[in-house]
C-alpha positions in Angstrom: -31.3 156.6 32.1 -29.4 159.1 33.5 -25.4 159.1 33.1 -23.0 160.0 36.0 -19.2 158.7 36.7 -21.0 155.5 38.2 -22.4 154.7 34.8 -20.6 151.9 32.5 -18.6 152.7 29.7 -20.1 151.2 26.7 -17.8 149.1 23.6 -19.1 147.7 20.7 -17.6 145.4 18.1 -18.5 143.3 15.3 -17.4 140.5 17.1 -14.5 139.1 19.8 -11.9 141.7 18.6 -12.9 144.5 20.4 -12.1 142.8 23.4 -8.5 143.8 23.2 -9.7 147.0 23.3 -11.8 146.2 26.5 -8.8 144.4 28.2 -7.0 148.0 27.5 -9.6 149.8 29.3 -9.6 147.4 31.9 -6.0 147.6 32.7 -6.0 151.6 32.3 -9.1 152.1 34.0 -9.6 149.1 36.8 -12.6 150.8 38.7 -14.8 151.4 35.7 -17.7 149.0 34.6 -18.5 148.5 31.3 -20.9 146.9 28.8 -19.7 144.9 25.9 -21.6 144.2 22.7 -20.3 142.1 20.2 -22.4 141.7 17.0 -21.5 138.4 16.0 -24.9 137.6 14.0 -23.8 140.3 11.5 -19.8 139.7 11.7 -17.8 140.5 9.4 -18.3 144.1 9.1 -15.5 144.6 6.9 -17.3 143.4 3.6 -20.3 145.5 4.0 -21.3 148.7 2.3 -20.8 152.1 4.8 -24.4 152.6 4.7 -25.2 149.4 6.3 -22.6 149.4 8.7 -23.6 152.9 10.0 -27.0 151.5 10.5 -25.5 148.6 12.2 -23.6 151.0 14.4 -26.4 153.3 15.2 -28.5 150.4 16.7 -25.6 149.2 18.8 -25.2 152.6 20.0 -29.0 152.8 20.6 -29.1 149.2 22.6 -26.0 150.3 25.1 -27.4 153.9 25.5 -30.5 152.5 27.1 -28.7 150.7 29.3 -27.0 154.0 30.7 -23.4 154.3 29.3 -21.7 157.5 29.9 -19.1 157.2 26.9 -19.1 154.6 23.4 -16.0 153.2 22.5 -16.4 151.9 18.8 -13.6 149.2 19.2 -14.5 148.0 15.3 -12.0 149.5 12.9 -14.2 149.5 10.3 -17.6 151.1 11.8 -14.9 153.8 13.2 -13.8 154.5 9.6 -17.2 154.9 8.6 -20.0 155.4 11.2 -18.4 157.7 13.5 -19.8 160.9 12.2 -23.3 159.9 12.6 -22.6 158.3 16.1 -21.0 161.4 17.6 -24.2 163.6 15.8 -26.7 161.1 17.2 -25.4 160.5 20.9 -25.6 162.7 23.9 -22.5 160.9 25.4 -18.9 161.2 23.8 -17.9 158.6 21.1 -14.5 157.3 20.9 -13.1 155.6 17.8 -10.2 153.3 17.3 -8.4 155.0 14.3 -7.8 158.5 15.5 -5.9 157.4 18.9 -3.8 154.7 17.3 -2.8 157.1 14.3 -1.8 159.9 16.8 0.3 157.5 19.1 2.1 156.6 15.6 3.0 160.3 14.8 4.1 161.0 18.5 6.5 157.9 18.3 7.7 157.8 14.5 11.6 159.0 14.2 11.5 159.6 10.6 8.1 160.4 9.3 8.0 156.5 8.1 4.5 155.0 9.5 3.1 151.6 8.2 -0.6 150.4 9.2 -1.9 146.7 9.0 -5.4 146.3 9.0 -8.4 144.2 7.3 -8.9 144.7 3.6 -11.8 146.8 4.3 -10.0 149.0 6.7 -7.1 149.5 4.6 -9.2 150.1 1.4 -11.2 152.2 3.5 -7.8 154.8 3.9 -9.5 155.8 7.0 -5.7 155.3 8.7 -3.8 157.2 5.9 -6.2 159.9 6.0 -5.8 160.3 9.8 -2.3 160.1 9.5 -1.7 163.1 6.8 -4.6 165.1 8.3 -2.9 165.0 11.9 1.0 165.2 10.4 -0.2 168.5 8.7 2.6 170.4 7.0 5.4 168.5 8.6 4.1 165.4 6.2 4.1 161.5 6.9 4.8 158.8 4.5 2.1 156.1 4.8 2.6 152.5 3.9 -0.3 150.0 4.3 -1.2 146.7 4.1 -3.9 144.3 4.3 -2.9 140.9 6.3 -6.3 138.9 6.1 -4.8 135.7 7.4 -3.9 137.0 10.6 -7.6 137.1 11.8 -8.1 133.5 11.7 -4.7 132.8 13.4 -5.7 135.0 16.0 -9.2 133.2 16.6 -7.9 129.8 16.4 -5.4 130.4 18.8 -2.5 129.9 16.4 -0.4 132.8 18.0 2.8 131.4 17.7 5.2 128.5 15.8 6.0 128.3 12.1 2.7 129.0 10.2 1.9 132.5 11.8 6.1 133.1 11.7 5.9 132.4 8.1 2.4 134.7 7.4 4.2 137.5 9.1 7.2 137.3 7.4 5.2 137.5 3.6 3.2 140.3 4.7 6.0 142.3 6.8 9.5 141.7 6.1 9.9 144.9 3.3 8.7 147.2 5.9 11.5 148.1 7.7 13.4 148.2 4.7 10.7 150.9 2.7 11.5 153.4 5.8 9.0 152.4 8.3 9.9 152.8 12.1 6.8 152.9 13.5 3.8 150.1 12.7 0.0 150.5 13.9 -2.0 147.6 14.3 -4.9 148.9 12.8 -7.1 145.5 13.9 -8.4 144.7 17.0 -6.8 141.0 16.4 -3.6 142.0 15.9 -2.6 142.9 19.5 -2.7 138.7 19.9 0.1 138.3 17.1 2.3 141.0 18.5 5.3 138.9 18.9 5.5 137.2 15.6 4.7 140.4 14.1 7.4 142.4 15.9 9.7 139.5 14.8 8.6 140.0 11.3 9.2 144.1 11.1 12.4 143.7 13.1 14.0 145.4 16.3 14.0 149.0 14.8 10.5 149.2 14.1 7.9 149.9 17.0 4.5 148.6 17.2 1.3 150.8 18.0 -1.7 149.2 19.7 -4.3 151.1 18.8 -6.2 149.4 21.5 -4.0 150.7 24.1 -4.0 154.2 22.4 -7.9 154.4 22.6 -7.7 153.6 26.4 -5.3 156.4 26.9 -7.7 158.9 24.8 -10.6 157.2 27.3 -9.1 157.8 30.2 -8.1 161.8 29.8 -11.5 162.2 28.4 -13.5 160.8 31.4 -11.2 162.7 33.8 -11.3 165.9 31.8 -15.3 165.6 31.8 -15.4 164.4 35.4 -16.7 161.3 34.8 -14.4 158.6 36.5 -15.8 156.1 38.5 -14.4 156.8 42.2 -12.4 153.8 43.5 -12.9 151.4 46.2 -15.8 149.7 44.8 -16.0 146.6 42.4 -16.6 147.2 38.8 -19.1 145.3 36.8 -18.5 143.8 33.5 -21.5 142.6 31.3 -21.2 140.8 27.7 -23.9 140.8 25.0 -23.9 139.0 21.9 -26.4 139.2 19.1 -25.7 135.1 18.1 -25.2 132.2 20.1 -22.7 133.2 22.7 -20.5 129.8 23.3 -18.2 130.5 20.8 -17.8 133.9 21.8 -17.4 133.0 25.5 -14.6 130.3 24.5 -12.7 132.3 22.2 -13.2 135.8 23.9 -11.4 134.8 26.8 -8.4 134.4 24.9 -8.6 138.2 23.4 -9.8 139.4 27.1 -6.9 137.8 28.7 -9.3 136.4 31.5 -12.5 134.2 31.4 -15.6 135.2 30.2 -18.4 133.6 32.5 -21.4 134.4 30.4 -22.9 136.4 27.5 -26.0 137.4 27.1 -28.0 137.1 23.7 -29.8 140.0 22.4 -32.1 140.6 19.5 -31.3 143.5 17.3 -33.1 143.0 14.3 -34.7 146.2 12.4 
């Protein structure tokens, strides 16, 4: 299908977390139509090998490309860490991941060169944010403190966004970040924006939070403008959701991540 300014933006993730990226895209680009694919049958990606994640990512991209997307957003941090080169080489449309935008936004905001990164164990273990930060900082250098915060994902999905339990978990993970010279903290998982308030409380007021979802939306907006692919105003954008497993929980939990109701999601088969 031929792509043009009226074509939708494609977004994929392993599950519901990427809906925070979609939410940011809808906010920054209110005239754009979108297609979202959650590979809920194979979630999580973080425990799988890079080869397998790349294979899944290419299949996800193929599905969205067949539906005429003009740009692909890889909303999954794990897929962004390992599959971006293969996706960029294989697709005839621009591909944007969530790691580089988040890392570069942090470097623009840091005051003293101390940047923290929190994410899932798989993302932190990959070192993708650390490498991107160090490469982008160049000769100026950057001091990176990275930590996995695995309990944040189930807290976000269960809706435990405030109160004693998430507050204690955040404090346990993050209380030493400000003391270690970090002044900027990258939320390196798409679930973490839901816990922004307790994370901010745990690190203290001197540490600025960087939401990779917001940074990614800004990059997408600039890229579409540069390539003259921005959707014209005046029309009503369409948003469609696809999942690879039964959609009921996706619809229920996803509304919390997206900040608006998801009326329906279509189950599709991407088996090899």
